[in-house]
C-alpha positions in Angstrom: 121.1 162.5 293.9 121.3 165.6 291.7 124.2 165.4 289.3 124.0 168.7 287.4 122.0 171.9 286.9 120.2 173.4 283.9 119.5 177.2 284.2 116.6 178.4 282.2 116.4 181.9 280.5 113.0 183.0 279.0 113.2 185.2 276.0 110.7 186.9 273.6 112.4 186.0 270.3 114.5 182.9 270.3 116.3 183.7 267.0 117.4 187.1 268.3 118.4 185.6 271.6 120.5 182.9 270.0 122.5 185.5 268.1 123.1 187.5 271.3 124.2 184.4 273.3 126.3 183.1 270.5 128.2 186.4 270.6 128.4 186.2 274.4 129.7 182.6 274.5 131.7 182.8 271.2 130.0 179.7 269.8 126.6 178.4 268.6 124.4 176.4 271.0 125.6 173.0 271.9 122.1 171.5 271.6 118.7 172.3 270.1 116.6 169.7 271.8 113.4 171.4 270.6 112.6 174.1 268.1 111.9 176.6 270.8 115.1 175.8 272.9 118.8 176.4 272.6 121.3 175.1 275.1 125.0 175.9 276.0 127.1 173.5 278.1 130.0 174.4 280.3 133.3 172.6 280.8 132.8 171.8 284.5 129.1 170.9 284.1 125.9 172.8 284.0 123.9 174.2 281.1 122.2 177.4 280.1 118.9 176.8 278.4 117.4 179.7 276.4 113.8 179.2 275.5 111.0 181.2 273.9 108.4 182.3 276.4 107.3 185.9 275.8 105.2 186.1 279.0 108.1 185.2 281.2 110.9 186.9 279.2 113.2 189.2 281.2 112.6 187.7 284.6 115.5 185.2 284.7 118.8 185.6 286.6 121.7 183.2 286.2 125.2 183.3 287.9 128.1 182.1 285.8 131.4 181.2 287.6 134.5 182.6 285.9 138.2 181.7 286.1 139.1 185.3 285.6 136.5 188.1 286.0 139.0 190.5 284.6 139.2 188.6 281.4 135.4 188.3 281.2 135.0 192.0 281.7 137.5 192.7 278.9 135.7 190.3 276.7 132.3 192.0 277.4 133.8 195.4 276.7 135.3 194.2 273.4 131.8 193.0 272.4 130.2 196.2 273.5 128.1 194.4 276.1 127.5 196.9 278.8 128.1 196.1 282.5 125.2 197.1 284.6 127.0 196.9 287.9 130.1 195.3 289.4 131.1 194.5 293.0 133.7 193.0 295.3 133.3 191.3 298.6 135.7 189.2 300.7 134.5 186.1 299.0 133.4 187.0 295.4 133.8 189.6 292.7 130.9 190.1 290.3 130.0 191.9 287.0 126.3 192.0 286.0 124.9 192.3 282.5 121.5 192.0 281.0 120.5 190.4 277.7 118.2 192.3 275.3 115.1 191.0 277.1 116.3 192.2 280.5 117.4 188.8 281.9 120.3 189.2 284.4 123.6 187.4 284.0 126.0 187.6 286.9 129.6 186.7 286.2 131.3 185.8 289.4 134.9 184.9 290.4 135.7 183.4 293.8 138.2 185.4 295.9 138.6 183.0 298.7 137.8 179.7 297.0 134.2 179.4 298.2 132.8 179.3 294.7 134.0 176.3 292.7 135.5 177.5 289.4 136.7 175.5 286.5 140.3 176.0 287.7 139.5 174.5 291.2 
């Protein structure tokens, strides 16, 4: 039985990526299991694993569930991280950004409770 998930994000330059993700998450990686890997854990489970793989860099997409998309958007704006697109549906609100390599990060907030957030 699966107990958790680890989302992988391929980047060209791990050092540069770590700096960007540290700014995004307001903290250094929670783990460095290998020299070419940095990992961040989330309070309700799940991990983001950023790893150096220049040939696959920029092809990843990860969705991160937020308690408050409004707060996340304000945080992104304060950090001068541009929002590529945003959307609302009956069940979810989203804001999409890309990291310096072009990987997509979708920040999502449940509108009707269908997405489990850390406040659920």
